[in-house]
VEXLOSE-572895 format. One record per residue (C-alpha): residue in three letters; x, y, z. Coordinates in steps of 0.2 Angstrom, whole numbers, padded with zeros to 4 digits. Layout:
N
REC resn     X     Y     Z
REC  ALA     X     Y     Z
...
# end
This chain:
237
REC resn     X     Y     Z
REC  MET -0162 -0147 -0203
REC  GLY -0153 -0146 -0187
REC  ARG -0161 -0142 -0170
REC  GLY -0161 -0126 -0165
REC  LYS -0153 -0118 -0150
REC  VAL -0165 -0116 -0135
REC  MET -0160 -0102 -0123
REC  LEU -0161 -0108 -0105
REC  GLU -0173 -0094 -0095
REC  ARG -0188 -0095 -0088
REC  ILE -0202 -0100 -0098
REC  GLU -0216 -0086 -0094
REC  ASN -0232 -0093 -0104
REC  LYS -0238 -0103 -0090
REC  ILE -0245 -0118 -0099
REC  ASN -0229 -0121 -0109
REC  ARG -0222 -0119 -0093
REC  GLN -0230 -0134 -0087
REC  VAL -0229 -0145 -0103
REC  THR -0211 -0143 -0102
REC  PHE -0208 -0148 -0084
REC  SER -0219 -0165 -0085
REC  LYS -0208 -0168 -0102
REC  ARG -0191 -0165 -0094
REC  ARG -0197 -0173 -0076
REC  ASN -0202 -0188 -0087
REC  GLY -0183 -0189 -0095
REC  LEU -0175 -0187 -0081
REC  GLN -0184 -0200 -0072
REC  LYS -0179 -0213 -0087
REC  LYS -0161 -0207 -0086
REC  ALA -0160 -0211 -0067
REC  PHE -0168 -0227 -0070
REC  GLU -0155 -0231 -0085
REC  LEU -0142 -0227 -0074
REC  SER -0146 -0238 -0059
REC  VAL -0150 -0252 -0073
REC  LEU -0134 -0252 -0082
REC  CYS -0121 -0246 -0068
REC  ASP -0128 -0255 -0053
REC  ALA -0129 -0237 -0044
REC  GLU -0141 -0232 -0030
REC  VAL -0149 -0218 -0038
REC  ALA -0161 -0206 -0030
REC  LEU -0171 -0193 -0036
REC  ILE -0181 -0179 -0027
REC  ILE -0190 -0167 -0038
REC  PHE -0202 -0153 -0031
REC  SER -0214 -0142 -0042
REC  SER -0216 -0126 -0042
REC  ARG -0232 -0128 -0032
REC  GLY -0225 -0139 -0020
REC  LYS -0229 -0157 -0028
REC  LEU -0216 -0170 -0024
REC  SER -0209 -0181 -0038
REC  GLU -0197 -0194 -0034
REC  PHE -0188 -0210 -0039
REC  GLY -0175 -0222 -0032
REC  SER -0168 -0238 -0036
REC  ASN -0170 -0242 -0020
REC  THR -0181 -0234 -0005
REC  VAL -0178 -0215 -0007
REC  PRO -0178 -0214  0014
REC  GLN -0164 -0228  0014
REC  THR -0155 -0220  0000
REC  LEU -0156 -0202  0011
REC  GLU -0151 -0212  0027
REC  LYS -0135 -0218  0019
REC  TYR -0131 -0202  0011
REC  TRP -0132 -0193  0030
REC  GLN -0122 -0208  0036
REC  HIS -0108 -0203  0024
REC  ARG -0109 -0186  0028
REC  TYR -0107 -0189  0046
REC  ALA -0093 -0200  0043
REC  SER -0084 -0188  0032
REC  GLN -0087 -0175  0044
REC  VAL -0080 -0186  0057
REC  ASN -0065 -0192  0048
REC  ILE -0061 -0173  0045
REC  ALA -0062 -0170  0064
REC  GLU -0051 -0186  0069
REC  ASN -0039 -0179  0055
REC  GLU -0039 -0162  0062
REC  THR -0037 -0170  0079
REC  GLN -0022 -0181  0073
REC  THR -0015 -0166  0065
REC  LEU -0016 -0153  0083
REC  HIS -0010 -0169  0092
REC  GLN  0008 -0171  0080
REC  GLU  0009 -0154  0082
REC  VAL  0008 -0154  0102
REC  LEU  0021 -0168  0100
REC  ARG  0032 -0159  0090
REC  LEU  0032 -0144  0102
REC  LYS  0033 -0153  0116
REC  ALA  0049 -0160  0110
REC  LYS  0057 -0146  0104
REC  TYR  0052 -0138  0121
REC  GLU  0063 -0153  0131
REC  SER  0076 -0153  0122
REC  LEU  0079 -0134  0123
REC  GLN  0077 -0136  0141
REC  ARG  0091 -0148  0140
REC  CYS  0103 -0138  0132
REC  GLN  0100 -0125  0143
REC  ARG  0105 -0137  0157
REC  HIS  0120 -0142  0148
REC  LEU  0125 -0126  0145
REC  LEU  0123 -0123  0164
REC  GLY  0134 -0135  0170
REC  GLU  0120 -0147  0173
REC  GLU  0117 -0166  0166
REC  LEU  0135 -0168  0159
REC  GLU  0138 -0185  0165
REC  THR  0129 -0193  0149
REC  LEU  0137 -0181  0137
REC  SER  0150 -0189  0125
REC  VAL  0167 -0180  0123
REC  LYS  0163 -0173  0106
REC  GLU  0146 -0167  0115
REC  LEU  0157 -0158  0127
REC  TYR  0169 -0150  0114
REC  LYS  0153 -0143  0105
REC  ILE  0145 -0136  0120
REC  GLU  0163 -0128  0124
REC  LYS  0166 -0120  0106
REC  GLN  0147 -0115  0109
REC  LEU  0152 -0105  0125
REC  ASP  0168 -0097  0119
REC  ARG  0157 -0088  0105
REC  THR  0144 -0083  0116
REC  LEU  0157 -0076  0128
REC  SER  0164 -0067  0112
REC  LEU  0149 -0059  0106
REC  ALA  0145 -0054  0123
REC  ARG  0163 -0045  0126
REC  GLN  0160 -0038  0108
REC  LYS  0142 -0031  0114
REC  LYS  0149 -0024  0130
REC  VAL  0164 -0017  0125
REC  GLN  0152 -0008  0111
REC  LEU  0141 -0003  0125
REC  LEU  0157  0006  0133
REC  LEU  0162  0014  0119
REC  GLU  0145  0022  0115
REC  ARG  0145  0028  0135
REC  MET  0163  0034  0134
REC  GLU  0157  0043  0117
REC  GLU  0141  0050  0127
REC  LEU  0153  0057  0143
REC  ARG  0165  0066  0130
REC  LYS  0151  0075  0122
REC  LYS  0142  0080  0137
REC  GLU  0160  0086  0143
REC  ARG  0162  0096  0128
REC  GLU  0145  0104  0131
REC  LEU  0150  0107  0149
REC  GLU  0165  0116  0143
REC  ASP  0157  0127  0130
REC  GLU  0144  0133  0143
REC  ASN  0159  0136  0156
REC  LYS  0167  0148  0143
REC  GLN  0152  0156  0140
REC  LEU  0147  0160  0158
REC  LYS  0167  0167  0159
REC  CYS  0166  0177  0147
REC  GLN  0148  0184  0152
REC  LEU  0155  0186  0170
REC  GLU  0170  0196  0163
REC  LEU  0160  0207  0154
REC  GLU  0149  0211  0169
REC  GLN  0164  0216  0179
REC  CYS  0171  0227  0164
REC  PHE  0153  0234  0163
REC  GLN  0153  0238  0182
REC  ALA  0171  0245  0181
REC  ALA  0167  0258  0167
REC  GLN  0150  0264  0178
REC  GLY  0163  0263  0194
REC  LEU  0176  0276  0183
REC  GLY  0161  0287  0177
REC  ASP  0152  0289  0196
REC  PRO  0158  0304  0205
REC  ASN  0154  0297  0221
REC  ILE  0168  0283  0221
REC  GLU  0182  0296  0226
REC  VAL  0172  0302  0240
REC  GLY  0168  0284  0245
REC  ASN  0186  0279  0243
REC  GLU  0192  0292  0254
REC  TYR  0185  0284  0270
REC  ASN  0194  0269  0266
REC  MET  0212  0275  0264
REC  PRO  0224  0274  0277
REC  PRO  0224  0291  0290
REC  LEU  0240  0299  0282
REC  GLN  0232  0298  0266
REC  ALA  0216  0303  0270
REC  ASN  0223  0320  0278
REC  HIS  0232  0323  0261
REC  ALA  0217  0322  0253
REC  GLN  0208  0335  0263
REC  GLN  0220  0347  0262
REC  GLU  0221  0344  0242
REC  PRO  0212  0359  0234
REC  SER  0196  0353  0224
REC  MET  0198  0347  0207
REC  PRO  0183  0350  0192
REC  MET  0171  0338  0190
REC  GLY  0177  0324  0182
REC  TYR  0197  0329  0179
REC  HIS  0206  0316  0190
REC  GLN  0225  0318  0181
REC  PHE  0238  0323  0193
REC  ILE  0255  0326  0195
REC  PRO  0264  0316  0208
REC  GLN  0270  0327  0223
REC  ARG  0289  0332  0224
REC  VAL  0296  0332  0242
REC  THR  0311  0345  0245
REC  GLU  0319  0344  0261
REC  ASP  0327  0359  0269
REC  TRP  0339  0356  0285
REC  ALA  0340  0374  0289
REC  ASP  0338  0382  0305
REC  GLY  0343  0368  0318
REC  GLY  0339  0353  0303
REC  ALA  0318  0354  0304
REC  ASN  0311  0342  0292
REC  LYS  0298  0352  0279
REC  CYS  0288  0343  0266
REC  THR  0280  0353  0251
REC  ALA  0267  0346  0239
REC  VAL  0265  0354  0225
REC  TRP  0249  0353  0214
REC  LEU  0247  0358  0196
# end
């Protein structure tokens, strides 16, 4: 019969737990010893029981193995730090070289330090400047067109506003004129603004009903009898 499957869980019975710990500890120490002998490996085993009792095994002394372990860990950390430092140093050098290259290109575009350049490099810089100038002109034309469109839009708005103001002014003038025609005091006020001859005629005219302003123009007859004296007669209806 085969061996049954053992559930890996904490043994609740204290006596059974202590017996199992002793057996498994001895077996683990035996396996560590066999590994060190068969494979010529340096093995260190440290076990603390639930009560804090120490059990250890080492192919050499355990402190020597632990010291070697910590040295290895420290060396690994140092190597990792050195690798990171070297990587950062390389990145700084790359960025510095790129910065110097950009500065050199900028000086060339400004017309400086061109003595060391070849004809091919100068031709390349010339093409780059032509392309840059063309793009700058296109952008300038675009901005000017946009500005002109804004000014035209503003001009149309001002024209519409001016038309509205003119219409409003004409309506106010018509309204004032209509109020003036219906005011009975306007004729009296206009009488003082007439020339003297018209004012005399206006004073001699008979009073008319209120609100009635229609009249028939005067007809002048000339009478030359009795020595040619002038006589004017105004006939009003």
